[in-house]
N, CA, C and O of each residue as an XYZ file, in Angstrom:
604
protein
N     108.784    122.247     97.988
C     108.523    120.854     98.241
C     108.480    120.108     96.911
O     107.969    120.616     95.912
N     109.024    118.895     96.919
C     108.994    118.003     95.760
C     108.366    116.686     96.190
O     108.686    116.164     97.258
N     107.476    116.148     95.367
C     106.806    114.879     95.646
C     107.216    113.831     94.619
O     107.303    114.121     93.426
N     107.465    112.620     95.086
C     107.737    111.469     94.227
C     106.600    110.486     94.462
O     106.632    109.705     95.413
N     105.588    110.526     93.586
C     104.386    109.715     93.770
C     104.584    108.303     93.239
O     105.130    108.106     92.153
N     104.133    107.317     94.021
C     104.320    105.920     93.637
C     105.787    105.564     93.659
O     106.304    104.950     92.726
N     106.464    105.957     94.741
C     107.933    105.884     94.805
C     108.492    104.474     94.730
O     109.638    104.293     94.318
N     107.717    103.476     95.115
C     108.224    102.105     95.069
C     109.225    101.821     96.172
O     109.242    102.510     97.192
N     110.071    100.799     95.971
C     111.016    100.389     97.021
C     112.102    101.440     97.277
O     112.319    102.347     96.474
N     112.762    101.290     98.402
C     113.774    102.249     98.859
C     114.779    102.584     97.765
O     115.205    103.734     97.657
N     115.163    101.610     96.958
C     116.164    101.837     95.903
C     115.698    102.884     94.891
O     116.530    103.500     94.224
N     114.395    103.097     94.765
C     113.888    104.053     93.787
C     113.408    105.358     94.433
O     112.857    106.222     93.752
N     113.617    105.498     95.737
C     113.267    106.762     96.396
C     114.204    107.858     95.896
O     115.351    107.594     95.535
N     113.708    109.069     95.880
C     114.497    110.208     95.407
C     114.891    111.078     96.594
O     114.054    111.446     97.418
N     116.164    111.394     96.664
C     116.659    112.259     97.728
C     116.140    113.679     97.515
O     116.131    114.185     96.393
N     115.715    114.310     98.594
C     115.194    115.668     98.521
C     113.713    115.735     98.171
O     113.168    116.825     97.996
N     113.055    114.584     98.067
C     111.633    114.508     97.738
C     110.877    113.890     98.908
O     111.450    113.155     99.713
N     109.589    114.196     98.993
C     108.687    113.442     99.844
C     108.310    112.230     99.002
O     107.594    112.357     98.009
N     108.794    111.047     99.403
C     108.533    109.810     98.665
C     107.221    109.220     99.161
O     107.075    108.899    100.340
N     106.267    109.080     98.240
C     104.893    108.705     98.582
C     104.544    107.381     97.932
O     104.752    107.203     96.732
N     104.017    106.450     98.713
C     103.527    105.185     98.177
C     102.430    104.682     99.102
O     102.411    105.008    100.289
N     101.509    103.879     98.550
C     100.423    103.333     99.369
C     100.879    102.149    100.207
O     100.191    101.764    101.152
N     102.024    101.567     99.877
C     102.511    100.363    100.566
C     103.537    100.741    101.633
O     104.666    101.111    101.310
N     103.148    100.649    102.888
C     104.064    101.014    103.978
C     105.281    100.103    104.037
O     106.303    100.485    104.607
N     105.196     98.912    103.462
C     106.343     97.994    103.437
C     107.493     98.524    102.567
O     108.622     98.046    102.675
N     107.210     99.501    101.715
C     108.236    100.075    100.839
C     108.955    101.248    101.503
O     109.810    101.885    100.888
N     108.610    101.529    102.748
C     109.236    102.581    103.565
C     109.195    103.972    102.938
O     110.208    104.671    102.924
N     108.029    104.385    102.417
C     107.963    105.748    101.889
C     107.999    106.766    103.027
O     107.736    106.416    104.178
N     108.321    108.019    102.716
C     108.255    109.066    103.741
C     106.811    109.286    104.166
O     106.530    109.579    105.329
N     105.885    109.137    103.192
C     104.462    109.302    103.456
C     103.704    108.144    102.834
O     103.859    107.859    101.647
N     102.886    107.476    103.636
C     102.022    106.410    103.126
C     100.721    107.072    102.682
O      99.998    107.658    103.487
N     100.439    106.965    101.384
C      99.243    107.611    100.837
C      98.870    106.928     99.533
O      99.736    106.640     98.707
N      97.595    106.673     99.349
C      97.094    106.088     98.108
C      96.644    107.234     97.192
O      95.636    107.885     97.466
N      97.377    107.477     96.121
C      97.090    108.610     95.239
C      95.743    108.467     94.529
O      95.240    109.436     93.961
N      95.159    107.274     94.556
C      93.836    107.094     93.953
C      92.769    107.877     94.710
O      91.672    108.093     94.196
N      93.088    108.299     95.926
C      92.138    109.094     96.719
C      92.409    110.591     96.571
O      91.816    111.396     97.289
N      93.285    110.969     95.661
C      93.648    112.373     95.474
C      94.936    112.686     96.207
O      95.620    111.789     96.701
N      95.252    113.936     96.271
C      96.441    114.389     97.001
C      95.987    115.274     98.152
O      96.575    116.313     98.450
N      94.914    114.814     98.782
C      94.155    115.506     99.801
C      94.843    116.480    100.719
O      94.458    117.648    100.759
N      95.838    116.054    101.454
C      96.348    116.955    102.483
C      97.453    117.871    101.991
O      97.953    118.682    102.770
N      97.854    117.775    100.728
C      98.805    118.746    100.184
C      98.024    119.961     99.699
O      97.031    119.832     98.984
N      98.480    121.117    100.089
C      97.793    122.356     99.753
C      97.908    122.669     98.268
O      98.874    122.275     97.614
N      96.931    123.370     97.748
C      96.992    123.853     96.371
C      98.186    124.789     96.230
O      98.521    125.533     97.152
N      98.821    124.740     95.066
C      99.951    125.618     94.747
C     101.079    125.508     95.764
O     101.650    126.523     96.161
N     101.409    124.289     96.192
C     102.427    124.115     97.237
C     103.673    123.350     96.796
O     104.680    123.381     97.505
N     103.643    122.662     95.649
C     104.777    121.832     95.235
C     105.533    122.470     94.077
O     104.938    123.015     93.147
N     106.857    122.389     94.157
C     107.717    122.864     93.071
C     107.813    121.828     91.956
O     107.944    122.175     90.782
N     107.746    120.545     92.338
C     107.880    119.465     91.356
C     107.128    118.239     91.860
O     107.122    117.932     93.052
N     106.495    117.549     90.913
C     105.858    116.264     91.211
C     106.350    115.284     90.168
O     106.238    115.518     88.965
N     106.901    114.176     90.655
C     107.489    113.149     89.800
C     106.661    111.870     89.925
O     106.256    111.488     91.023
N     106.418    111.219     88.800
C     105.724    109.928     88.764
C     106.479    109.023     87.800
O     106.572    109.319     86.608
N     107.011    107.935     88.306
C     107.702    106.983     87.435
C     106.922    105.687     87.379
O     106.763    104.996     88.386
N     106.436    105.363     86.184
C     105.698    104.124     85.943
C     104.529    103.959     86.908
O     104.294    102.877     87.445
N     103.810    105.040     87.113
C     102.660    105.020     88.011
C     101.348    104.932     87.249
O     100.452    104.196     87.662
N     101.211    105.657     86.156
C      99.912    105.798     85.509
C      99.346    104.488     84.983
O      98.135    104.280     85.049
N     100.186    103.598     84.464
C      99.634    102.346     83.941
C      99.232    101.369     85.035
O      98.636    100.333     84.742
N      99.545    101.675     86.288
C      99.077    100.829     87.393
C      97.783    101.386     88.001
O      97.293    100.883     89.013
N      97.243    102.426     87.369
C      95.969    103.013     87.775
C      94.939    102.767     86.676
O      95.293    102.664     85.501
N      93.680    102.674     87.053
C      92.616    102.672     86.050
C      92.666    104.035     85.361
O      93.102    105.014     85.968
N      92.235    104.112     84.127
C      92.350    105.353     83.356
C      91.694    106.528     84.087
O      92.279    107.609     84.151
N      90.497    106.337     84.635
C      89.826    107.445     85.324
C      90.595    107.888     86.568
O      90.528    109.057     86.948
N      91.321    106.975     87.203
C      92.145    107.334     88.361
C      93.348    108.178     87.924
O      93.738    109.127     88.604
N      93.921    107.816     86.786
C      95.049    108.587     86.248
C      94.632    109.992     85.852
O      95.362    110.953     86.094
N      93.460    110.111     85.242
C      92.941    111.420     84.860
C      92.706    112.269     86.111
O      93.056    113.449     86.137
N      92.117    111.673     87.138
C      91.890    112.390     88.398
C      93.221    112.808     89.029
O      93.326    113.900     89.588
N      94.236    111.943     88.941
C      95.541    112.272     89.501
C      96.174    113.454     88.763
O      96.791    114.310     89.396
N      96.033    113.516     87.456
C      96.576    114.654     86.708
C      95.925    115.951     87.177
O      96.601    116.971     87.312
N      94.623    115.919     87.424
C      93.944    117.114     87.951
C      94.511    117.506     89.316
O      94.697    118.689     89.599
N      94.785    116.510     90.158
C      95.337    116.771     91.479
C      96.776    117.293     91.393
O      97.166    118.186     92.145
N      97.549    116.733     90.481
C      98.921    117.227     90.277
C      98.862    118.702     89.891
O      99.625    119.514     90.415
N      97.967    119.043     88.985
C      97.788    120.436     88.577
C      97.457    121.306     89.794
O      98.035    122.377     89.978
N      96.530    120.838     90.613
C      96.095    121.610     91.772
C      97.237    121.867     92.748
O      97.376    122.977     93.264
N      98.053    120.852     93.003
C      99.089    120.941     94.030
C     100.338    121.688     93.546
O     101.047    122.291     94.352
N     100.608    121.650     92.245
C     101.785    122.357     91.733
C     101.631    123.869     91.864
O     100.548    124.421     91.669
N     102.736    124.519     92.198
C     102.798    125.981     92.167
C     102.821    126.429     90.710
O     103.230    125.654     89.846
N     102.396    127.650     90.413
C     102.633    128.171     89.065
C     104.139    128.110     88.769
O     104.959    128.542     89.579
N     104.480    127.577     87.617
C     105.881    127.373     87.253
C     106.414    126.023     87.716
O     107.539    125.651     87.382
N     105.604    125.283     88.491
C     106.020    123.964     88.978
C     106.060    122.932     87.865
O     105.349    123.047     86.866
N     106.897    121.927     88.049
C     107.124    120.907     87.015
C     106.466    119.586     87.364
O     106.508    119.138     88.510
N     105.854    118.964     86.356
C     105.311    117.613     86.436
C     106.230    116.757     85.570
O     106.260    116.918     84.350
N     106.974    115.852     86.191
C     107.951    115.001     85.503
C     107.438    113.569     85.565
O     107.046    113.090     86.629
N     107.440    112.891     84.428
C     106.954    111.507     84.429
C     107.804    110.635     83.515
O     108.330    111.085     82.498
N     107.918    109.386     83.910
C     108.502    108.317     83.094
C     107.405    107.276     83.025
O     106.913    106.814     84.055
N     107.023    106.908     81.829
C     105.893    106.010     81.680
C     106.019    105.223     80.395
O     106.357    105.782     79.351
N     105.749    103.923     80.460
C     105.744    103.114     79.255
C     104.718    103.635     78.267
O     103.612    104.007     78.657
N     105.072    103.665     76.999
C     104.176    104.122     75.943
C     103.790    102.904     75.119
O     104.595    102.396     74.339
N     102.554    102.434     75.291
C     102.138    101.216     74.606
C     102.074    101.391     73.095
O     102.088    100.398     72.366
N     102.003    102.620     72.606
C     102.018    102.840     71.159
C     103.402    102.588     70.582
O     103.527    102.234     69.410
N     104.444    102.765     71.388
C     105.816    102.568     70.941
C     106.266    101.131     71.189
O     106.920    100.533     70.334
N     105.928    100.579     72.334
C     106.339     99.216     72.694
C     105.217     98.532     73.472
O     105.237     98.531     74.702
N     104.232     97.946     72.769
C     103.088     97.351     73.461
C     103.450     96.170     74.358
O     102.729     95.886     75.314
N     104.539     95.484     74.074
C     104.919     94.320     74.878
C     105.405     94.699     76.269
O     105.416     93.860     77.169
N     105.807     95.948     76.455
C     106.397     96.337     77.740
C     105.375     96.367     78.866
O     105.748     96.227     80.031
N     104.118     96.542     78.556
C     103.122     96.729     79.598
C     102.224     95.522     79.789
O     102.019     95.066     80.914
N     101.699     95.013     78.714
C     100.767     93.904     78.829
C     101.494     92.691     79.396
O     102.546     92.293     78.896
N     100.930     92.119     80.428
C     101.580     90.999     81.097
C     102.279     91.407     82.379
O     102.557     90.555     83.224
N     102.573     92.696     82.546
C     103.147     93.185     83.792
C     102.076     93.030     84.867
O     100.934     93.426     84.633
N     102.394     92.475     86.029
C     101.343     92.124     86.995
C     100.533     93.304     87.529
O      99.395     93.111     87.956
N     101.083     94.517     87.516
C     100.348     95.658     88.057
C      99.663     96.484     86.971
O      99.027     97.494     87.273
N      99.784     96.067     85.715
C      99.257     96.838     84.590
C      97.727     96.886     84.627
O      97.061     95.856     84.735
N      97.181     98.116     84.534
C      95.729     98.289     84.508
C      95.250     99.081     83.304
O      94.147     98.842     82.811
N      96.061    100.025     82.817
C      95.593    100.833     81.686
C      96.771    101.308     80.833
O      97.828    101.658     81.359
N      96.578    101.315     79.512
C      97.644    101.784     78.620
C      97.678    103.300     78.552
O      96.637    103.957     78.565
N      98.886    103.848     78.480
C      99.075    105.289     78.312
C     100.011    105.508     77.138
O     100.935    104.730     76.903
N      99.756    106.577     76.409
C     100.614    106.961     75.300
C     100.919    108.452     75.411
O     100.361    109.157     76.252
N     101.795    108.902     74.563
C     102.121    110.327     74.508
C     100.849    111.148     74.313
O     100.703    112.227     74.887
N      99.935    110.630     73.503
C      98.715    111.370     73.191
C      97.824    111.563     74.415
O      97.114    112.564     74.511
N      97.856    110.616     75.351
C      97.080    110.788     76.583
C      97.551    112.025     77.338
O      96.731    112.792     77.843
N      98.854    112.222     77.420
C      99.385    113.377     78.139
C      99.154    114.673     77.353
O      99.039    115.745     77.949
N      99.085    114.583     76.028
C      98.849    115.771     75.214
C      97.438    116.338     75.411
O      97.187    117.496     75.080
N      96.519    115.530     75.948
C      95.185    116.048     76.257
C      95.248    117.164     77.301
O      94.278    117.900     77.478
N      96.372    117.293     77.987
C      96.543    118.292     79.051
C      97.611    119.319     78.686
O      98.138    120.009     79.558
N      97.932    119.418     77.392
C      99.025    120.269     76.941
C      98.497    121.434     76.120
O      97.904    121.243     75.059
N      98.716    122.631     76.619
C      98.276    123.847     75.939
C      98.861    123.875     74.531
O     100.054    123.642     74.334
N      98.001    124.162     73.560
C      98.437    124.260     72.169
C      98.224    122.984     71.372
O      98.192    123.031     70.143
N      98.079    121.846     72.039
C      97.811    120.585     71.329
C      96.336    120.566     70.910
O      95.476    121.063     71.637
N      96.049    119.992     69.740
C      94.685    119.968     69.216
C      93.676    119.343     70.156
O      92.582    119.879     70.334
N      94.027    118.214     70.763
C      93.092    117.535     71.664
C      92.771    118.404     72.878
O      91.629    118.438     73.336
N      93.773    119.105     73.396
C      93.534    119.974     74.553
C      92.639    121.147     74.156
O      91.662    121.454     74.838
N      92.983    121.791     73.052
C      92.230    122.973     72.643
C      90.765    122.631     72.365
O      89.878    123.442     72.632
N      90.508    121.438     71.832
C      89.135    121.027     71.523
C      88.337    120.692     72.784
O      87.148    121.000     72.868
N      88.992    120.061     73.767
C      88.253    119.506     74.901
C      88.454    120.237     76.218
O      87.854    119.851     77.221
N      89.292    121.296     76.253
C      89.588    121.944     77.537
C      88.344    122.498     78.224
O      88.197    122.350     79.437
N      87.454    123.127     77.477
C      86.265    123.708     78.110
C      85.222    122.660     78.469
O      84.777    122.634     79.616
N      84.805    121.784     77.537
C      83.759    120.832     77.933
C      84.202    119.857     79.027
O      83.381    119.405     79.825
N      85.500    119.533     79.065
C      85.976    118.590     80.079
C      86.665    119.285     81.244
O      87.129    118.626     82.174
N      86.734    120.621     81.201
C      87.390    121.388     82.262
C      88.802    120.850     82.537
O      89.145    120.530     83.675
N      89.605    120.757     81.481
C      90.939    120.176     81.598
C      91.963    121.191     82.087
O      91.966    122.337     81.637
N      92.832    120.777     83.007
C      93.957    121.643     83.355
C      94.933    121.666     82.184
O      95.064    120.669     81.473
N      95.615    122.777     81.973
C      96.534    122.895     80.841
C      97.969    123.107     81.278
O      98.284    124.074     81.971
N      98.840    122.192     80.866
C     100.265    122.294     81.142
C     100.986    122.828     79.919
O     100.509    122.680     78.793
N     102.115    123.440     80.137
C     103.025    123.808     79.053
C     103.957    122.613     78.854
O     104.584    122.149     79.806
N     104.047    122.117     77.628
C     104.918    120.975     77.339
C     106.371    121.431     77.291
O     106.721    122.335     76.532
N     107.199    120.814     78.090
C     108.650    121.048     78.035
C     109.259    119.991     77.110
O     110.000    120.322     76.185
N     108.940    118.709     77.368
C     109.424    117.645     76.480
C     108.671    116.351     76.736
O     108.213    116.092     77.849
N     108.551    115.548     75.700
C     108.194    114.133     75.823
C     109.085    113.417     74.825
O     108.943    113.576     73.613
N     110.008    112.626     75.358
C     110.934    111.845     74.534
C     110.735    110.376     74.872
O     110.064    110.041     75.848
N     111.311    109.514     74.074
C     111.274    108.077     74.345
C     112.698    107.547     74.417
O     113.556    107.921     73.617
N     112.940    106.665     75.393
C     114.244    106.002     75.413
C     114.184    104.765     74.520
O     113.165    104.522     73.874
N     115.251    103.990     74.476
C     115.321    102.825     73.588
C     114.299    101.752     73.922
O     113.973    100.927     73.068
N     113.783    101.745     75.157
C     112.794    100.744     75.565
C     111.356    101.218     75.383
O     110.427    100.506     75.763
N     111.153    102.389     74.818
C     109.816    102.914     74.620
C     109.219    103.594     75.834
O     108.008    103.807     75.904
N     110.072    103.936     76.795
C     109.610    104.655     77.986
C     109.554    106.149     77.649
O     110.527    106.727     77.166
N     108.398    106.758     77.912
C     108.277    108.216     77.747
C     108.983    108.886     78.913
O     108.838    108.481     80.067
N     109.724    109.885     78.600
C     110.350    110.722     79.616
C     109.800    112.112     79.341
O     110.176    112.772     78.372
N     108.904    112.535     80.213
C     108.184    113.765     79.953
C     108.358    114.796     81.049
O     108.606    114.473     82.210
N     108.222    116.032     80.645
C     108.235    117.129     81.594
C     107.248    118.181     81.113
O     107.288    118.617     79.963
N     106.366    118.575     82.015
C     105.374    119.602     81.727
C     105.436    120.620     82.863
O     105.911    120.323     83.959
N     104.951    121.813     82.582
C     105.015    122.882     83.566
C     103.647    123.530     83.715
O     102.938    123.750     82.734
N     103.289    123.831     84.956
C     102.058    124.580     85.200
C     102.351    126.052     84.937
O     103.225    126.634     85.579
N     101.620    126.661     83.991
C     101.875    128.076     83.685
C     101.592    128.985     84.879
O     101.758    130.201     84.782
């Protein structure tokens, strides 16, 4: 199973994925508000979870909770793929966007990456899930294109 969280309008739905959005007007396969967790998806059940421009439309604590849920739902070896504006690279891209709630940078995602200093320091006191980093790149517009894997 593959999940596309915060799928948006039909034009951005992904074929072969369960397209999930809280807005039923966007015709997702599943209407679900990810701020409440990924409740009815079983642990270790997804091969891939994709999020495009979702995290900055969540409050920071909601995004952190969602990362924990993504970890829970992914199978070992499953991939977490994200595209997200990086305010450290292009601050103008996010501020002023009507749905913007919190800034995210590459470093925010590194808090969940095995081997990164922030993860190694805080994994035990914060009980952080640890992903293996496959890549985090930036396109010309400052969008992070990231892929992480659950070991």
